[in-house]
N, C-alpha and C positions, 0 to 999 in steps of 0.2 A: 565532533563528527567528521570523519578525512573527507575532505574533498576532493572530489572525483572532475577531471577535465572533461566537459560535454564534449560530444561526437556529434556529428550529422552525419547519418550514412543515408542515402536514399538509393533506391534500386528501381530499376523496371520490371519487366514483365518476371515472376516468380519462376525458379527452375524447379524442375519437375521433383515430386516428392513420393515416395516409393509407396503404394497402396500396404497396408499392413496384412499381413498373413495370421498374423500370431500376436501374442504379449510380446512387447519389448523385453527383453532378458534383463532382471535387475537383481541386486544382491539381495539375501533373505533381508538382512538388519535393513534395509533402504525401504524395502517393503513395509517391515514392521514400523517403521518410524511413520510412514504416510499416512498411517492408520492412528498413530498414537495421538491423544487430547494434547500432548506438551511435544510438536514437533521440535526438532534442533532450530536454532536460530536461523531465519532467513536472510544469505546475504544477497540476492539477486533476484530481481524478479520482472517478468515481461508481463506488461499490462496490454491489454488488447484496449487502444486509445482512439476514440472518435473526435475529441475536441468538444463534445457535447457536456452539459451540465454533470453527469455523473461522473465521466471518465477525467474530467477537468479537476474536481476535487479530491479524486481518488491518489493523484501523484503523492501530493502533499501531505495528505492521511497516511499512506503509506510509509512514506521518510519518518513522519512524527511516531507511529505506533509499530513500525517494525524495525526502523533504523538501518533498513536496507536501500541497495541501489535500485533505482527504478529504470526500466527500459521500455519506452514506449512505441508499441508495433500498431500502426497504421495501415489497416487494409483498406485498398482502394476497389471499390465492387461496384463505381458507379454512381456512388452518390454526388458528385459534382462539388466537392469540398475544394475551398483554395487551401490545398496542401502546404505551402509553401508558411502561410497563417498559422495551420495546423501543427507543422513542424516547428515554428517559433514561440507557440502558446505553451508547446508540452515541455520545450526546454526551457522558458522563463516558470514554468511551474516546478521544474525541480527535475526532470527526466536528465540522466546522463546519456542516453544516446536515444537517436529515433529512427527507426526502420519506416519507411513506406512502400510498402509492397502493392504491384500492381496488378491486381487478381481479376481483371474484368473477363478477359477471355478465359480463363481458368473456368470462371465461374460461370460464364454461358456454357461454353461446351460441356463442361465436367458434372453440370448440377441442373442447370435450367433446361438443357436441351432432353435430358433424360427426364424430367420432369414433363415436359411436354409429350414425349413420346409414351410415355405411361399414362396420361392423362390424369394425372394426379389433381384432385381439387379436395379440400378440406372443408367437410360439412355444407358441401352443395354452391360453396360462392369464394371461398378464399384461396387465392393462386398462388400460395406459401412464398411471398416474396421475401420475407425475414427468414422464414424456417430454412430457406435455401441459402441463404448467405452466411447464416452463422457457422455452418462446419467447414466452409471453405477459408473463413476468418480465423476460425480455432486451429486448423490445420497449419495455416502459415504463422501462426503464433507460437506453435508448440516447435515448428522449424527454427524460428529465428532462437527461443529459448536453447535448443540443444547446440546448435551454433555457438550462442553466446555464454554457455557453462551456467544458464541460471539454475536455481533449484526450486524456482516457485513458478505460477502463473497466476495472472489476476483478471478479473472483469469486472464489469459495472452494472451486471445485470440486478436485480432486485428478488427477493428472496419468496416474492410473490409471482414471477413471471414465468414463462417457458423457456426464455433465453438462457437462464442459470443452467437448464437440463442440457441445452444443446451444445453450451460450450463445454460443458463436463463430462459430458459422456464422450466427445471428441478427444478432450486431455486424456480420459480414461484408456481410450482406445490406442492413441497413438503414443502418450508417455505417461504411463500409469506410475511412475516413481517420484513425478514430482508434485509438489506440494500445491493447493490450489486457495488462494486467497479470494473470498468474496466479500468484499468491504459492507454492502448491505446486509449481511446477515451476523456482523460484529459491531458496527458502529451504533451509536445513538441517534442517528439520523431517521427520524420518520417519514420525513414530506420532502415533496419538491420545494416546498417553501424555506424547510430546514436546509434543505441542500444551497439553495439559494443564497440564507444567510451566512453558511460558512465560506461560502464563494467570495462574497462580500468581505467578511472579515480576514479572508488570507490574499485579498485585492486580484482575485481571479475573474477575469470577464468572461462572460457566457452569453448564449445567444438567446436565453430566455428570459423572460422578464415575467413579473407577478401578474400582469396583464393578459399574457399568453403563455399559460400553462398547458399547454399541448405538448406531448411526448411523441417524438417523429421518429421514423427510422428512413431512410429512403437508400437505395439502390438503384442499379443500371435499371432492375425488372419492376418496382412499383416504391411506393411510400405509404405508410402506414399513419395514420395519427390515433393517438389515443389521450387518455385524460382529459383534463378541463371540463369543458360542458358536456362531453360525451359520456362521463360516469354519473351524470344525473338527466341528460337527456337521450331518452331511448328512442326518440323519433328521428325525422332526418339530421342529419349532422348541420350544423350551421355552414353556411355557403362560406365564409372565411377559414373554414377547416380545410376546403380543398388547395391543391397547389399546382398538380400538372395537367388538370382537366378544365376546358371550358364548360361553364355551365351549360347543361342543355339546351336551356331556352335561348342563349344567347349564342350558339352555334351555327353556322353557315345555313341558310335557308333551303340552299340546293343539295341534293344527296350527291355524296362525294363516293369515288369507288376505290379500293385497293385489289390488287393481286397479289396473291403471296405464293409462290413456288416452294416445293418441298422434295426434296431427295432423300429415301428411306427415312422420312418421320422428321426430317431437320429441316427449318426455313432456311433456304438459301439465296432467294433473289426476293426482291421488292418491285413492284409495277416493270417486270420486265430487266431488272438490272440488277446483277448479279452483286452480294455484298458480303463483307466478313461476319463473323457471329455478331460482335458487338454492333455493329453499323448495322445490323438489320434490327437488333432490339431498340437501337436509339431511333432511326427511322422512322418505326412504327409506333412509337413513344409518342412523336410529333403528330404523325397523321391521325390515330386514333384523340389525342390529347385534344387535336383542334376540333374534333366532332363532340366531344364529350363523352366518349367512350372510356370504359373501364372504370367505372366508379361503383365501388361496395359500400354497404353500410350492412354491418354485421354482429349480431351477439354469440359469440364463440364460448366452447367451453375450453377452457386452457386445461392443460396436461395436469396443473396440481391441484385442480378441482373445483375450481370456481367460473364463474361466466364473466365475461367482459364484453364491453361495447368500444365498438374500433370502426375506423372510416379506413379503408384501402381505395388505392387509385393505380390501376395496371392496364393504363391504354395500349401499348404494344403487346404484351401477353394476351389481353383480352382477345385482340384480333387472331393472334397465332392461335391460341386455343379453340377459335370458333372454325379456324379453315381447316385445322386440321383435323378435328372433328368430322367435318363434312369430306375429306379427302378419306379417312379410314372408313367412312359408309360405303364408299365407291370399292376401296380395296380388300377388306377384310372379309371374311366368310362369316357366317351369323354366327356359329359356337366358338369363335377365336374372339369376335367382337363383344361377344355377352360375356364370356370368360374373363375376357381383360377390363371389363368394368369392373368385376370384383376383385382384381389385381389394383385398379386403380384407388380404391377406398383403402387398402391396406396400405398402397405406398403412400399415400397422402399421411396417413397415422403414422407411418414411420418417419417421414420426414418433420412432420407436425412436433413428434415426440422427441426429435433429434438424436435417433437412431439411425442415422446415415451409414457410419461405419459398421455395420453389422452383416452377418452372412446372408439373413434374410433379403436385405435389401440388394445386394450383389445378385442374389440367387433371381430374384423378379426382374433384375434389369437384364439378365439372361433371357428370361421369357419374352420379356419386351422387346428386345433386340430382335428376337426371331419373327414377333408380328409385324414388325415395320420393315420390312425388306421391300416390300412391294407398293410400300406407301408413297409414292412419287407421283408427283402432277402439281396441277395449281388451281388455284380456288380465288373466285372472284368476290368480294364482299361490298355492299352498298351501305354508307354510313350517313346516319341521319339522327341528328340530335340526341345521341346518348342510345342509338339503337343499331342494331346490324342487321342485314338479312342476305342471304347468299344470293348470288345472281348469276354463278356458274361454278361447273366444279369437271375438271377435264383430269383423265390420267390415262396414260397405256395399259395400266395394269388392273383398269376397273373390272370389276364383275358383273356389271351390270349389262345385262344381253338385252336387248331392242325385240329379239326374236323370241326370246321368252315371257320376257315382262311386259310386253305389250298386249292389249286385249285383242289386238288379231290374231287369230287361231292360227297357228302355223305349224309346220311339221315337225318342229324340235319339243315340242311338247304333247302326248298324250294325254288328254283329259279323262280317259277312262281309269289312268295309274291312280287319281288321287280315291277311287272308291277303294281299293285294298288298302292305301295309306291310312283313310279315315277309319275303317275296321280295325286296324290293327292298334292305332291309336285310341280309340273310343274302346275297345276291349275293358279296361278297369271299370269304365263307366257302364257298362252294358252289365258287367257281374254284380257290382254295386246296386244296381236299379234293381235287378232279378232278387239279388237278396233280401232289400226294403220291402218290395212286394211279398216276398215268403214270410216276411215278421209281420207285415200288416195283417196278411189273412187268417194268423195262428190266432185261434179262439183264446179268450181271456180265461185263466182257470179259474175254478172256485175261491170266493171269499171264503175264509175261516172266521167261525160264527164265537 
């Protein structure tokens, strides 16, 4: 095999990537090849690389099975890795180039804040930390592939999980002409134990041991834990599963407080100090984690049709969602607030299902944006051993009017108006009651002999 000199490319904040307004033009013969069972030989592939177990063994596997050049793309979404070590590991494993993309601010402003404003929560518990990170990583991966003239994209997602869908739907939206390689759907490796054995055979160091078989995904927003004891134990996760949050029983005995300020639905300050987007999340993660806030134990319905058991830690996100919810209660009218709750459910499904780059998500964003114009103010939360309570809500745009809402009867509300309102609202009930009475009063017919 021809030797290719290893090159190290490190990047700062990723440059803007235009939002797709339609399918990228491609030649008909290329489109046909991408659907063929026997595609043309792969020469250069860009792999979404993390340095974890799965992607660590994929680099040598791609070289062995496709005979292609492998470029590693590392997406920094705030997972806190030692990126110098990750780069060295990728190159040592056989990658010819390594791109490190700092996606943190794009992740927060372009994805997390949209989810916060929409109020997206999957199945009542999951704040979608992994689901929201995948499209921003896959988008950067496509950008690198196009710039480097690659003819394929690869990822380390298993054939049973949701992430394969999230990555590949992004690929189809942004670069449908590129071939996709999903090793977990091709190779003979069936378990994490098999993967560990492959790593040992190829002298690839990995951070997972046979004693610790949790599969974890961490970013600025959260950390998820799957596998290991969680696959067989459906009760409370073992304490050793948690990484970001203090055990609530060991949290401070004194209640703590935090004040979160919002502008147009976006958190902009913590405890009176204005912060940048990334710093807001980092600061609230530290505060929430200290008080054991943000732990979620969830049996969820995966997109591929099975149920899975996972544990999630989202300390800062939990505080942001709680405060944003209280501010919306002040600033949104009833009809908008109730309709927005329906939108939030659908938005959460789109995110979870990997349908970020879709016209529907963009359309829902337009609606959500219009609802957030007046969601400005601040909320004070009390934190105590894993629990949150609301201590204060303030907004110049509050629709709460004490002259109307108070039990003291003022001149701004005429109680006599309620009678007509009740009569109109109750008209269908009156009609139904009259018909029911008429049916009950009708004599029964004779029985045939």
